[in-house]
C-alpha angles and dihedrals in degrees: 000000000000125000130194132035098269101084100082093089096049116095117244105220095174120252094344116090111242115232088231090068092055091046088053090055090051093045094049093046092048089050092055101261090136106137113104096233091049098045092044091052092052102037138045112265092225089055091052090050091048091050090050094048091046089050092238089127133017125229123253118276116218121319099307108047115064131193114314133195120245126222089259091052092048091051091049095050092043091051089050091048093050090055098038109031116130112288097024099084139009097238102110092156091061091045091052092045091057102035103026088227 
């Protein structure tokens, strides 16, 4: 089940989790969207779970330290950004799906 209004631009590839959804989790976490209620309203829950299991992000600790991106997650989102930043490709739909911009 999906919550929030931000899922319309994510592809629905059936039961398999699209990489775009995981990249969105990494992008949002890197941008500071770390509180559970905020990240869960902007990202697919299965993508958040995948990022946690893959150790791309770490779970919140207590009430004052939200999700945080790991070194592996930071490398993955930076590699994606280097290949997809504005002006490098003509895939604005993919850019918007990850960044919401």
